[in-house]
N, C-alpha and C positions, 0 to 999 in steps of 0.2 A: 381504293378510297376514290370517291368521285371528285371531279374537277368542277369548279364553278367560276362564273364571271359575271360581275355587276353590269348591266346594260346602260347604266347611267354614266359612271366614271371609268369603267374598264377594270376595276380591281378584280385580281385573279386569286383564287385560294383553292385549298383542298379540304376535304372533310366529307364526312357521311351526309351532312346537309349544309347549306350555306348559312352564314352568321345572320342573326336577327337584325343587327345593325352594321352597315357596311363600314369596314375600317378605312376604306379609301375616301368616302365622302361623308361618313357620319350620319347617315341616313337610312330609312327603311327602303332599301332599293330592291328591284327585281333582278333576280339571278337567273342565269341560264345554265343548263348543264353542258359543259363543254368537254365532258370525257370522251376520249377516242373510243369508237366502236367499230373501227376499220383497222384491217391489218396493216395498212400503208403506213399509219402513223404509230404502230406498236401496241394498240389495244387499250384497255381500260387502265394500265399504269400511267398512261400518257394523256395529255390533252389534245383535243382535235384542233390542228392549227387552221383549217379552213374555216370552222365556226369562230375561232377566236379572232382571225384575221378580219372576218366581216363585221364583227362588233367593234373591234378596235378601230377600223377605218371609218365605220359610221359615226363615231363620236369623236373623230379627229386626234386619236392619239397615234404616236409612232409605234408604240407597243403597249401590251396590257401592264397594269400596275400589280406588283406582287410584293408582299412584306420581305424585308431584309431578316437576317437570322434573329436580329433583336427584336423584330416585330413592331419597331417604332415608326419608321418612315418608309413608305412604299418605293420600290425601285423598279425600273424597267427590265422586262426580259425580252429577248428576241422572238419574233413571230415569223413563221414561214409564210411567204406570201401565197395567195391562190393564183395559180399559173395554168398554162396550157397543158401542163403535166396531169391537172385534174382530169382533163378530157382524154388524154393519151396514156393514162396510166396502164402499165403492163404491155405497151407497145415498144418495140425497138426501134432504133433511128430510121431504119429502112422503111418500116411500116408507116412511121409519122411522115416521111417524105412523101410516101404514096398517097396519104390522105391529104396533105397540104397541095399536092399536085392537082387535086380536083378543084381547088379554088383559085382566086386571082387576088392580086395585090392593088388595093385602092389608096389614094391620098386624100385625107379630109382636111381642109383648112380651118382654122379657129372659128366656131360658130356654126359650121356646116352640120345638118341633121343627118345623122346616119340611119336612124330608123325612128318611126312614130309609133306611140301607144295607139292600138287597135288595127294597126296594119297586119296584113297577112305576114305571118312568119316564114320566110322562104329562104333566109341566109343565116349562118352562124358566123359570128365576127371574132377574130382573134387579134388582139391589140399587140403590134409589133413595136411601135414606137408611139409616143404621146399620150394624151389622157382623154377619155371620153366620160361625160357626165351622164348618168343614168337617172332620168327625171320623171316624176308623176305628171298628170295633166296640169297641175298647179305649178309647174316649173320648180318642184322641190326636188333637190338632188338627194336621191337615197343611196347612191353608190358611185364611186369614182374609179373607173377601170384604167388601169395603167398597163405598161409593157408586160405582155404574157398573159393578161386577163382574157377570158372567154366570155362573150355575151351572146345571148339569143338561143339558149338551149330550149326555148319554147318552140323552136323550129322542129323539134323531134317529139313534141308532146301535142296530143289534142287539146284544144282545138285550132292549134297553130296560129294563134293571135299574139301580138306583141302586148305585153302588160305593162309596158313603160316606153319612154323615148330615150334616145341616145344622142347626144350633142357633143361635138369635138371642143374641148376647152383649149386646144392648141393643135398645131399641125400635127396629124397622126398618120402613121402608116398601118393599115389594117389589111389582114387576109380575110378575104370573104368566101365562105363555102356555101355553095348553092345546095338547097335541100334536096332537089330532085336527083342531082348529080351524086351527092353524098349517099343517098338512099340507095342509088343504083350501085355504087362502089361498094356499100356494106353487104348488099345482096350477092355480090361477086366474090366478096372477100368475107365470108361468115365469121371466122375467128376474129378479124378486126372489128367487124361490126357489132359483135357481141361485146367485145370489151369497151367500145365507145358507149354503147347503149347502158352498159353496167355503170360506167363512170358518170355519165349524165344523170342517172338515177341517184348515185351517191351525192353529187353536187346539189341536186334539187332538195335531197333530204336534209342536207346540212343547212341550206337556206331556209327551209321550212322550219327547222328547229329554231333558227335565229329569229325568224319573223314572229313565230308563236310567242317566244320569250319577250319580244318587244311590243306585243299585241298588235302586230300589223294585220290589216286585212287583206294584203296582197303579198306575193312572193314575186319579187321582180326579176326578169330575166329576158 
């Protein structure tokens, strides 16, 4: 049975198809398929926490809305956050330390620009502490990156250009991975490089599914 989530209010339900009228906001809403198609989240019997987390955070909920057993009042269910585990899925602690050893730690104060839309994508950013706002050219925040989030996967994808800007909302500690050094590391450590590339592809696919459901023209990263 497929899993569906309303992109307007966050209502989450199961079924062969989404309801015609959303029980969460009583409107004819756009639903996206949040069924898990990855082994990491257990396959089709489960929902994909990566896709659900992106939708939930975008509309400002702590968690998706789901009906209780009586079906009368929606209640919240917990959602697994998108973390650096998405980039390092399948790597052991020793391998992860090797990858992070390629980077350097930077401190950004509130209001500092981490990167700008249109810039050459030469770094990947892993938020250790603090919050970063991912913004369009019109200063609209489309995603708030928190501790453990990974930004800048466009560094690994042609044409290697930033599709959004990132600004620190508060003092933030960020691990910055240089593109050239990471590429060199992956070439010298092919099993690790393969897993990282695979994981980036999965993350991008999840965000593209979300963007399509929300009628977005861009996939931000």
